[in-house]
N, C-alpha and C positions, 0 to 999 in steps of 0.2 A: 895275642889277641888284644886289640885296642880297647881301652876302658871307656865307659860312658858315664855321664852324670845321672842323677836321679830324675831330672826333668825329662831326659830322653827315655829313661827306663819306664817312667810312668806313662809315656806315650805308647811305647811298644808293647809292654807286658799285657794289657787287656786284650790285644788282638791275638796274641799267642794263646792266652787262656780261653778265649772265645772258641778256639778250635780244639780245646780240651787237651792241649799238649803241656807237659810239665815244664817248669822253669827252674833254673838254679842260679842263685846270686852268689858271686864270689867277690870277696873284698875284705879289707882289714877290719879288725875288731872295733866296735864303738862308733861306726860311721852311720848307723841307723838302718841296717838291713831289715831287722825285725819290724821297726816302725813303719817302713815303707810297705811291707807285706800287708799290714793291717790297713794301711791307707788304700792299697789296691782293692782289697776286699770290699771296702765301703763304696767303691765305684762299680762293683759288679752286680747287676740286677738279678742274677740267677742264683746267687749263693746266699746262705743264711748264717754267716758268721765264720770265725776262724777256729779251727781245731789245731792247737800247737803241740807238737811232741819233740822232745830233745832226743834225737837218735843216739847221741852219745851216752845216754843214760838207760837205753833200752836193752833188754835181753830178747832172745828169740820168743819167749813166751809173751813179752809185752807187745810184740809185733804180730805174732801168729795166733795168739790165743791158746786155749787149752782144750784137750780132747774130752769128749764124753762118750759113754757106751750107748749104742743104739742097736735096735733090732730091725734089720732090713731084709724082707723076704725070708724070714726064718733064720737069718744068719746074724751073729753078733759081730758088730763092727764098731770102730771108733769114728766119731765125727768131730771135726774141729769147730770150736765155738769162737767167733771173733771177739777181741777185746771191745769194751764199750765204745771207745772213740772210733774204732774202725767200723763198727756196726752203724754208728751214727753217720759216718761218711758214705755208707752204702744205702742208708735209708733216706737221706735228704741231701740236697746240694750244699756243700760247704767248701771253704778254702782250707785244704789240708796243708799245714805248714810244718815241714820236717827240717828242723834246725840241726846244725852240727853233724851232718851225715858223714863227713870225712873223719869224724872222731868215733864213729860207731864200730862195733865188732864186724868182722867179715860176714858172720851169719846174718846179722841184721841188715847189712848192706845188700846181701843177696836177695833178701825178702823185699827190700825197697826197689831193687832192680826189677823184679817181676811187677811190682805195683806201678812203677813208672812206665814200664814197657807194655803191659797188657791191661792195666787198670783193674787188676783182680789179684786176690791172694787166697790160697787154700779154698778155691771154689766160690768165694764171695766177691762180687763185682761192685765197684764204686758206682754211686748214683751218677746218672748222666750229667748232672750239673755240678758235680764235685770236681774241683781243680786242685792241682798239686804245685806247691812252690817249696823249694828247698834252699838252704843257705849254708855256705861254708866259708872258712877263712883261707882256703887253698888257692890254687892258681898261681899267679905271680908272687903271692905273699906266703906261699907254703913253707919256705925255709925259715920263717919267723915263728912258726907254730908247730905244736906237736900233733900233726894230723897225718892221715894216710892219703897217699896219692890216689886219685880216681883214674882208672884205666880208660882207654878210648871207647870201649864198648859201654861202659857205665855212663860216660859223658854223652854218648850218642843218644841216650834216652831223654836228654834234656835239651831245651833251648838255653844256652849258656850266656849269661850277662856278667861281664867283669865290671864292677862298680868302682868308680873313683869320683866321689861327689865333690862338687865345687863348694866354696864358701857361700856363694849365693844360694845354693840348695838349702844349706842350713839356715841362713838368715831369712829366707822366704818361709821356711817351715816354722821357724821360731818367732816370726813377727806377729803371729796371731795369739799374743799373750801366753805363749808356751814357756817363755823364760822371763825373768825380771828385766825391766827396761835397761838397767845399768849393765847387765850381762850382754844384752843385745848390742847396746851402744859400744861396749868394749870390743866385742868381736868385730863389729862393723869397722872400727877404727884401728884394730890390732889383729889383723886376719892371720898373721903368722902364729898366733897363740891359740887358734882353734884346736889344733891337733898336732901331734908329732908325726910327720909324714915322710921323714927322710929314710926310714927303713933301718936305721942303726939305733938299737935300743941297748942302753947300759943295764946290766943285770941289777935288779932291785930298785931302780930309779923310777919315780912316779912321773908319768907324762900326761898331758891333757888329751882328751878325746872329745868328740861331739857328745857322747853319752855322759862323760864326767862333768861337762859344763852344765848339762840339764840337771843332773843330780845336785850339783853345787847350787844352782839357781833355786831349786825346790827347797833346799836347806835354808838359804838366806831369806827366802820369802817368808819363812816361819819366824826367824829369829834375828833378822838383820838389825833392827832397831836396838837390840840388846848388845851388839858387838862393839868392842873397842877396836882400835886399829890393829893392835897386836893379836887380838883374838881373831879378827878377820883374816889376818895374814896366816895364822896357824891353820885355820879352817880351809882357806884357799889352797895352802900348800898340801894339805892332806888329800884334797880332791884332784889337784891340777899340777902339783910339782912346784919346785922352787922358783924357776924363771917366771912362770905365769903368775905366781903369787905376788912377786915383787911388782910386776907390771900392773896387775889388777888393783893392788892396794893403792898405788899412786893414782891410778885412774879414778878409783872410787872416791878418794879424798877430794878430787877436783870436779866430780861429776855434777854437783849442784851448780857449778859455774858454766856448764856447757850450754850452748845455744840450742833451744828446742824449736819444734815446729810452731808452737804457740808464740814464741818470741817473734817469729817472722810474720805469720799469718794474722794473729790477733793483736799483737802489740806493735807491729811494724818497726821493730828494733833492728833496723838494717845495719846500724853502726857496729853492732856486735860482731859482724862478719868482715869488717874492714881489713883486718890483718889475716884473713883466711887464705891458705894456699889452695891449690886445686883439689887436694885430697880431702881437706876439711869441707869444702863446698860439696864434694861428691858424697861424703858421709851424711851431711845435712839433707841433701836431696834424696838420698836413699831412705832417710828417716821419714821424709814426706811421703815417699811412695809406699813404704810399709805401714804407715799410719792409716792408709786407705782413705784419707780425708777427702781426696778428690772424687772417690767412688761412692762415698757414703753420705756426703754433706754437700748441699748446694751452697757454694761460697757466697758470702755477703759482698756488697759492693766495696766495703772497707777491706775485707780480706783479699779481694781481687786487686785492689790498689796496692796493698802491702806486698802481695806476691809479685806484681808487676815491677814495683820499685826494687825488689830484691833481684828479680830476673835480669834487669838491665845492668846490674853491677857485676855480674859473675862472668868468668871466662867463657869464651865462645863454646868450647866443648861441653862445659857444664850447662850452659844455657840451652843447647840443643837437647841435652839429656832431659832437663826439666820440661822443655817444650814437648818432647815426645811422651813423657809420663802423663802430662795433663791431656795430651791428645788422645791417649788410650783410655781415659777414664770413662766410667759408666754413666756419668751424668752429662748429658749433651750440653746443657746450659753452661756448665763449667768450662767446656772447651770453647764455646762461642764467645762467652763473656771474657775469658782470659785473652783470647786472640784480639778482642776489641779494646781491651784495657789500655789506657794511655798514661805515659810518663813524660812530663814536660812536652805535651802535645804530640808525642810520637807513639803510635800503636805498637803493641807487643808483636803483632803479626808482621809489621814493617821492620821491626828490629831483627826478627829472626831471618827475614829475607836478606837484610844487609849482612848478617853474619854468614849466611850461606854464600852470598856473592863474594865476600872477602875470602872465604875458604877456597872457592874455585879459583880466584885470582892468584892465591898463594901457591 
């Protein structure tokens, strides 16, 4: 089964859940499966929060509840009482997130089987607005993990999404101040260090993951100013492994000398980019996009002039990318004013037309 990125998943998943069908995400550890589940719930108008349960830690009693003695029509019987989390999912609409179900015992998985198939368990039925999302490390990655295979009948109860997120997925998610700027900049320019994705893991070796980068970022946010270079290296190595620690230390030392969005838009320091190759221009333009400055701020005439001056110096492919980003922004005046901005008597709009014509001729 071909994998999809998170952007595609976030588009498809709400439609499946609107029909009240369960979903299962399959993918490597640390890629953000749990995070995206909470993101989905925030976009569902009919649910009231996430109830998360680790199926790998559940016993039959944790899933089924415990019996009590009851008298019905003169006969003494036992009646099953649902656990608190399941009763809540029956009483009101929630997103029921069942994690690590491929690590659960067969008895627990059989109970989940009924839950995903019939939306009920031991006579108790889920609320009509409750939806189910499960997550596993199985699928194509199962050989790397101590998990149980899910048989065809079990999988048939779910809509199955194999997840292989892109670096852009993480950068987009992390751009909203979820990680330290130095971490975002490093990944943006050193994308091979985001995670170990080759599938070959040496026993005992520490590898970077999307999750470990977030944890590392949260740590240096608290104590970065107190760290020496050697301390930073040791901390980085503990979270991310030796190779990433070397690369990040070198990047961190030189981070203050990097070109920022303010250097271009506010200071007009275009000379700082004179020796940039196409990759560095691309990284700077992505910083502009992820700063959301075009969407949140009406650019001043000086900022527009500075942006135009930078625009006409960059390679055609990067110019088209920047032109497209500004063209999609939420502030209409930024689009109009940028198109009309002039450099040496030539409008930005005319410059992009000449670039397009050149591309067609080539």
